N, C-alpha and C positions, 0 to 999 in steps of 0.2 A: 479536462478543460475546466476552467473556472474564470472568475473575474478578479482583477487585482485589488479591488476594494473590499472583498469578502474576507472574513476572519481567517480562513485557511491560507490564503495568499499573504495576508499581513503577518501571520505567525511564521510562515516560511521565510519571509523577508527578515524577520527579527532573529530567527534561529532555524537554520536549514536542516538540523538533525531531526529525523523523523523515525517513528517506530510504528509498525503495524502488527497487531496481534490478531491471529486468525484462530478462532475457536473451531474445534472439530467435535461436534456433538456426538454423543453415543446414541445409537438407535434403541437399544434395549434398556440401558440404565440411564435414561434421560435426566434423572434427578441428580446424578453425580456430576460434579463440575467437569466440563469438557477438557480434553487434551488441547494444548495450544502450541502454536508455532509463532515465534516472535522474530520478525524481520526488522532490521535496522538499516538506516541508510542516510543519504543526503538528498534533500529536495532542492530543486531550483525552478525558478519561474522563467518560462520561455515566452517569447512573443507569439501571438496568434498566427503569425505568418511562418513560423518555424516549419520547415519542410518535413523533418522527421516526425514531429508531433502530428501534423496533418496526415501524413502517410499512415501512421499507426491507426488513427481513427477511421480512415477510409477502408481498412481491412475487414471491418465487421459492421453488420447491419445497424445496430444501435449507435455505433460511432458515426456512421454517415448521417443518421438522423440528428445527432448532437451537433455535428458540423453545420448541417443545414439550418438548425435553429439559431446557432450563433451567427451564421451568415446573415440571417434576417435581422438579428440584433445589430449587427454592424451597419446594415443599411439604414437602421433607425439612429445611426450615429453613436452606438455603444462602442467606446474605444478601449475599454478595460479588459477585454477578453484575452486570456492567456492559457498556456499549457503549464502543467506541473510535471517535471521529469524527476523520477526518483531513481537514484543509483544505489543499489543495495551493497551493504558490506558483505564480506565473505563469511562472517560468523553469524550463525543462526542459532537461536536458543529455543529449546522445546521444554514442555512440561507435561508429564503424564502420557507422552506419545509412545505407543507400543505397550502400554501397561493395561491390564484388565482392571475393571473397577474394583474388584475385591482385593487386588494386590496393592492398590493405593492406600487402603486403610492401614496396612502394615508398614509400608515403606514410602510414604509420601515425599519425604525429603530426598530420597534417592531417585525420584522420578524426573529430576531436571537433567538436561543434557545440553551440550554445546556441539554444534556441527560446523566444520569448516568446509565451505563449498569452493572448489577450484573454479577459477575463471571470473570470479566477482572481485570487486575492489576490496582492498583491506580497510579496516576501520581507520578513520582519521581522527 
């Protein structure tokens, strides 16, 4: 959830293509750059009354707290509350995933990979 006037929602309105990079830090070799997973997709802004968005947030404790907080905001006449839905592409990029830290020093350029996940949307 967010509000339509905030930077995140304004950026999505201008360009719905989004990327999320998830770092996977190393426990022992914390000083080596982490392996990463890069997820790409398309974001869309949904109204705060969207049943699917509300249902997702009701499934977990902090989500219910967020819904309650935004409900209080709506009672104070806040009308800009919205959900952001991200539909992932089926192509996922990784870097250094599955490599040991000492292997990366010799073969850093070969540490990139592309994975195609069945069941997700294709790149648009």
